[in-house]
C-alpha positions in Angstrom: 81.4 209.8 -44.6 78.8 208.3 -46.6 78.2 209.0 -50.2 75.0 212.1 -50.6 73.2 209.8 -52.8 72.9 206.9 -50.5 72.1 209.4 -47.3 69.3 210.6 -49.7 67.9 207.5 -50.2 68.3 206.4 -46.3 66.0 209.4 -45.4 63.9 208.3 -48.2 63.7 204.9 -46.4 63.9 205.9 -42.7 61.5 209.1 -43.0 58.9 208.2 -45.6 59.1 204.2 -46.0 59.6 203.5 -41.9 62.1 201.3 -42.5 65.6 201.0 -41.5 68.5 202.0 -44.0 70.9 200.1 -41.7 73.4 199.2 -44.7 72.9 203.2 -46.1 73.8 204.9 -42.9 76.7 205.1 -40.4 75.2 203.2 -37.2 75.6 206.0 -35.0 74.0 208.7 -37.2 70.9 205.5 -37.7 71.0 205.5 -33.8 70.8 209.2 -33.3 67.8 209.0 -35.6 65.9 206.8 -33.9 66.8 208.2 -31.0 64.8 211.4 -32.0 62.0 209.5 -33.3 61.7 208.2 -29.8 61.9 211.8 -28.9 58.7 212.7 -30.9 61.3 215.3 -33.2 59.7 216.2 -36.3 62.4 216.4 -39.3 60.7 219.5 -41.0 60.2 221.3 -38.0 62.2 224.6 -38.4 65.3 225.3 -36.5 65.2 226.2 -32.7 66.7 229.9 -32.1 68.9 230.4 -28.9 66.5 231.5 -26.0 68.9 232.6 -23.4 68.4 235.9 -22.8 71.9 238.4 -22.9 71.8 238.1 -18.8 71.6 234.5 -18.9 74.1 234.1 -21.5 76.9 236.0 -19.7 75.8 234.0 -16.2 76.3 230.6 -18.5 79.2 232.0 -19.8 80.9 233.1 -16.4 79.9 229.7 -14.7 82.3 228.1 -17.2 85.0 230.8 -17.5 87.6 228.4 -16.4 86.5 226.1 -19.2 86.6 229.0 -21.9 90.0 229.7 -21.0 91.2 226.8 -20.8 90.2 225.6 -24.3 90.9 229.1 -25.8 94.2 227.9 -27.4 92.4 225.5 -29.3 90.0 227.8 -30.7 92.2 229.9 -31.9 94.1 227.0 -33.6 90.9 225.3 -35.1 90.0 229.0 -36.1 93.1 229.2 -38.1 92.0 226.1 -39.9 88.4 226.8 -40.1 89.2 229.7 -41.8 90.6 228.2 -44.8 87.1 226.7 -45.5 84.9 229.5 -44.2 83.8 227.5 -41.0 83.6 228.3 -37.6 84.5 226.4 -34.0 81.9 225.9 -31.3 82.8 225.0 -27.4 79.3 224.1 -25.8 78.8 223.1 -22.4 78.3 219.5 -20.9 74.8 219.9 -21.9 75.3 221.1 -25.4 75.0 224.8 -25.2 77.1 227.3 -26.9 79.7 228.9 -25.0 81.9 230.5 -27.4 81.7 230.7 -31.6 84.5 231.8 -33.3 84.9 231.9 -37.0 84.0 233.1 -40.3 81.8 236.0 -39.9 80.0 235.8 -43.3 79.2 232.0 -42.5 78.1 232.6 -38.7 75.8 235.3 -40.2 74.3 232.4 -42.5 74.7 229.8 -40.1 72.6 232.2 -37.6 69.4 230.4 -39.3 70.4 227.5 -37.8 71.4 228.8 -34.1 75.5 228.6 -34.4 75.9 231.1 -31.9 76.4 231.6 -28.3 73.1 230.2 -26.2 71.9 227.7 -28.8 71.2 224.5 -27.5 72.4 221.3 -29.5 71.8 218.7 -27.5 69.8 216.0 -29.4 66.5 216.6 -27.8 66.4 220.1 -28.9 68.7 220.1 -32.0 68.5 216.3 -33.5 70.8 214.2 -35.1 73.9 216.6 -34.9 78.0 216.3 -34.3 77.9 218.2 -30.7 74.1 216.7 -29.5 75.3 212.7 -31.1 79.0 212.9 -29.7 77.4 213.7 -26.1 75.0 210.9 -26.6 77.1 208.0 -28.0 80.1 209.7 -25.7 82.7 209.5 -28.5 84.2 211.8 -31.4 81.2 211.9 -34.2 81.1 213.7 -38.1 77.4 214.1 -39.2 77.2 215.6 -42.8 74.6 217.1 -44.7 71.4 215.2 -44.9 72.4 213.3 -42.0 71.4 215.7 -39.7 68.0 214.8 -38.4 66.2 218.6 -38.9 65.7 219.3 -42.8 66.9 222.7 -41.5 70.4 221.5 -40.8 71.0 220.5 -43.7 73.6 222.4 -45.3 76.1 221.9 -42.5 78.8 219.5 -41.7 79.7 219.4 -38.4 82.7 217.6 -36.5 82.7 217.2 -32.8 84.5 215.6 -29.8 83.4 216.0 -25.9 86.0 216.7 -23.1 86.5 214.3 -20.7 87.7 214.8 -17.4 89.9 212.3 -15.6 86.6 210.6 -13.7 84.9 209.8 -16.9 82.5 213.0 -16.7 81.8 215.0 -20.2 83.1 218.6 -19.5 81.7 220.2 -22.6 82.2 219.7 -26.5 84.4 221.3 -29.1 83.2 221.4 -32.6 83.6 222.5 -36.4 81.4 223.3 -38.3 81.2 224.5 -41.8 79.0 224.7 -45.1 78.2 221.0 -46.3 78.6 221.9 -50.2 82.5 222.6 -48.8 85.0 219.5 -48.4 86.3 219.6 -44.6 88.5 216.3 -45.2 90.6 216.5 -41.8 88.0 218.5 -39.5 87.2 215.2 -37.1 91.3 214.4 -36.8 91.9 218.2 -36.1 88.9 218.2 -33.6 90.3 214.9 -32.1 93.6 216.3 -31.5 92.5 219.5 -29.9 90.7 217.9 -27.6 93.7 215.7 -26.6 95.2 218.4 -26.2 92.7 219.8 -23.8 92.0 216.8 -21.8 95.7 216.6 -21.5 96.0 220.3 -19.9 92.6 219.4 -17.4 94.4 216.6 -15.8 97.6 219.1 -14.7 94.7 219.7 -12.0 96.6 218.5 -8.6 95.7 214.9 -7.4 96.8 215.8 -3.7 97.8 212.9 -1.9 97.2 210.0 -5.1 99.6 208.2 -7.1 99.7 209.4 -10.6 101.2 206.7 -13.4 102.1 208.2 -16.6 102.6 205.2 -19.3 103.1 204.4 -22.7 104.6 201.9 -25.0 107.2 204.8 -26.4 109.3 206.3 -24.0 109.5 209.3 -26.0 105.6 210.2 -25.6 106.2 210.2 -21.4 104.5 213.6 -21.2 102.8 214.0 -24.1 99.0 214.2 -24.7 98.8 210.2 -26.1 99.9 208.5 -22.9 98.4 206.8 -20.9 97.6 208.7 -17.4 96.5 206.7 -14.4 95.9 207.9 -10.9 95.6 205.8 -7.8 94.3 206.3 -4.4 96.7 203.8 -2.4 95.9 201.6 -4.8 92.7 202.0 -6.2 92.6 203.9 -9.6 90.6 206.6 -9.2 91.1 208.9 -12.4 92.5 208.6 -15.8 92.6 209.6 -19.1 90.4 207.8 -22.2 94.5 206.7 -23.5 95.0 205.0 -19.9 91.7 202.7 -19.9 92.1 201.8 -23.3 95.8 201.2 -23.1 94.5 198.4 -20.1 91.2 197.7 -21.4 88.9 199.4 -19.0 86.4 201.5 -19.2 85.1 204.4 -16.9 82.9 201.8 -15.4 86.3 200.2 -13.6 86.8 203.5 -11.4 86.9 202.9 -7.8 86.2 199.0 -8.2 89.9 198.4 -9.9 93.2 198.0 -8.2 97.2 198.5 -9.2 97.7 194.6 -9.2 94.7 194.0 -11.2 96.3 196.1 -14.5 100.0 195.4 -13.5 102.2 192.9 -12.4 104.1 195.2 -10.0 103.5 196.5 -6.2 102.8 200.2 -6.8 104.6 201.2 -3.5 107.8 199.9 -4.6 108.0 201.8 -7.8 109.8 204.7 -7.8 111.1 207.2 -10.9 111.1 205.6 -14.4 110.0 202.4 -14.7 108.7 199.2 -16.8 105.8 197.8 -16.4 103.6 194.5 -17.8 100.5 193.8 -17.9 98.4 190.7 -17.4 98.1 190.0 -21.1 102.3 190.7 -21.5 102.1 194.0 -23.1 105.2 196.1 -22.0 104.9 199.8 -21.0 107.3 202.7 -20.0 106.1 204.6 -17.2 107.1 207.4 -14.9 105.4 207.4 -11.2 104.8 210.9 -9.5 103.6 210.6 -5.4 103.1 213.8 -5.0 99.9 214.2 -7.3 99.9 215.3 -10.8 101.1 219.1 -11.0 101.5 219.3 -7.0 105.2 220.3 -7.9 104.4 223.5 -9.4 101.4 225.8 -9.9 98.1 224.2 -10.8 96.1 226.3 -13.5 92.8 227.5 -12.8 90.0 225.0 -11.6 86.8 224.5 -13.5 85.1 226.4 -10.5 86.5 227.1 -7.1 85.3 224.4 -5.6 87.3 221.1 -5.3 87.1 218.7 -8.0 85.4 216.1 -6.1 82.7 219.0 -4.2 82.4 220.3 -7.8 81.3 216.6 -9.1 79.2 216.0 -6.5 77.7 219.0 -6.7 76.7 218.3 -10.0 75.6 214.8 -9.3 73.3 216.2 -7.2 71.4 218.8 -9.4 71.4 216.1 -12.1 69.4 213.8 -9.6 66.8 217.1 -8.8 66.6 217.6 -12.7 66.0 214.1 -13.1 63.2 213.5 -10.1 65.5 211.4 -8.3 65.7 208.7 -11.6 69.6 207.5 -11.0 69.9 206.0 -14.8 68.6 209.5 -16.2 70.8 211.8 -14.3 74.0 209.3 -14.7 73.0 209.7 -18.5 72.3 213.1 -18.3 76.2 213.7 -16.8 77.8 211.0 -19.2 79.1 208.7 -16.8 78.4 205.3 -15.8 75.0 204.7 -13.6 77.4 202.4 -11.1 79.9 205.7 -11.2 77.3 208.2 -10.1 76.2 205.2 -7.3 79.7 204.9 -5.8 80.0 208.4 -5.5 77.0 209.5 -3.6 77.3 206.6 -1.3 80.9 207.7 -0.9 80.0 210.9 0.4 
């Protein structure tokens, strides 16, 4: 977190003098300010209030009920932490619209002026620089403190948020902790990141029927834990992964559908059984567990995020995004939070 005086100086340089304060502000915050300026936002404008009716809000929550259930344990756990500092915990949908907000009622009352309540839209285009919207835009955990927010009306807030990403790299929602900027929230970002790791771990318990799942880590004791790497192969083609699995193998979401098992490890996937040792081309060694029944197929799978199969839901979301963006693939990919190449491949294979 940048010191308050430095941020105030950065605001003066950027908003009053038209100078980029590259040495006074975190790069993610500066990139967000620039995006907001490019969208024509006015930092002095009042904060927008939620515009969803009660009926629209119920329908929105119903559409994301499985996500809300999946995240409830972390919402409750983070609420216990936020209560210590009079904060609030927020879950949004992939577009940054608040689905649930739990926390100190007194703080929530004050925060109503800056729309920290269900139905509020926190994507950057509506709310400027903020932890939720900037985490979606940057596709990574972000903390935004006080005057780092684009809008003057949000200066009283300090926020930490992380996107919840599925095995195909699509953003499913965002988890956020927010509080008053005058109160220190030293560990908020770390707590949110850990909570999202647990959510994504459970999200991965959905069955991948007919696929081979490889769990791996340099520490055998961490196999089965949220911090393990997970890669999912259809035959020997990589079709899904968690963030840890991609990081450990030096890959990204753009490598899904294009990467083969032997591109990653010096081994034959068809011959791997049970506990195994894997070695990468770079010589990194991992303990691994191989499951050929599909992740979670040996036990009842938890409720999916919709009644449709995972790939059908993903395809429907991609087509809806394309329609909303008038067929612009780049804009649709950005809206979904996936790589453009992934969107092309998924649509062509449908």
